[in-house]
C-alpha positions in Angstrom: -77.8 -81.6 -27.9 -75.3 -82.7 -25.3 -74.6 -80.9 -22.1 -72.2 -82.6 -20.1 -72.9 -82.8 -16.3 -70.9 -83.9 -13.3 -71.2 -87.3 -11.3 -72.1 -85.4 -8.3 -74.8 -83.3 -10.0 -76.5 -86.8 -11.4 -76.0 -88.4 -7.9 -77.5 -85.2 -6.1 -80.5 -85.1 -8.5 -81.5 -88.7 -6.9 -81.1 -90.1 -10.7 -78.2 -92.3 -9.7 -80.4 -93.9 -7.0 -83.2 -94.0 -9.5 -81.2 -95.9 -12.1 -79.6 -98.3 -9.6 -82.9 -99.1 -8.1 -83.8 -100.3 -11.7 -80.5 -101.8 -12.2 -80.9 -104.1 -8.9 -83.9 -105.8 -10.5 -81.2 -107.5 -12.9 -78.2 -107.8 -10.4 -76.5 -104.9 -11.5 -75.6 -101.3 -10.3 -73.6 -98.3 -11.1 -70.7 -97.9 -8.4 -69.6 -94.5 -7.7 -66.2 -94.3 -5.8 -65.7 -91.1 -3.9 -62.5 -89.6 -2.6 -62.5 -86.0 -2.4 -65.0 -85.9 -5.3 -65.9 -88.6 -7.8 -62.8 -90.7 -8.4 -64.5 -93.2 -10.8 -67.9 -94.7 -11.9 -68.4 -98.4 -13.3 -71.1 -101.1 -13.6 -71.0 -104.0 -11.5 -72.8 -107.0 -10.9 -74.3 -107.2 -7.3 -76.0 -109.5 -4.8 -78.0 -107.1 -3.1 -81.7 -105.9 -4.5 -83.0 -102.4 -3.8 -82.2 -100.0 -0.9 -83.6 -99.7 2.6 -86.7 -97.3 3.4 -84.6 -94.4 4.6 -82.6 -94.3 1.3 -85.7 -94.8 -0.8 -87.7 -92.2 0.9 -84.5 -89.7 0.4 -84.5 -90.7 -3.5 -88.1 -90.4 -3.9 -87.8 -86.7 -2.6 -84.6 -85.8 -4.5 -86.0 -87.0 -7.9 -89.1 -85.3 -7.0 -87.6 -82.0 -6.6 -85.6 -82.6 -9.6 -88.7 -82.9 -11.6 -90.3 -80.1 -10.1 -87.3 -77.7 -11.0 -86.7 -79.0 -14.4 -90.0 -80.3 -15.6 -90.7 -77.1 -17.9 -87.3 -77.7 -19.8 -87.9 -81.6 -19.8 -91.2 -80.9 -21.2 -89.9 -78.5 -24.0 -87.1 -80.5 -24.9 -89.2 -83.6 -25.5 -91.0 -81.8 -28.2 -88.1 -80.4 -29.8 
């Protein structure tokens, strides 16, 4: 099953932050350019590692909310 989603939905769920948090460990990130909507997204090498406390707190909240709203479907799909 493939259900295409927008980059906006991916970012709004906190999953872009979550993925970038992991990628920063290796000096990588997914860069999303926004001009009246998502213009493009690409992988990039970066010098920074991690996010500040404010963005981490926001990211954890967004991912937690996403899980709360979608956990039944995630569990069901994992068993299919």
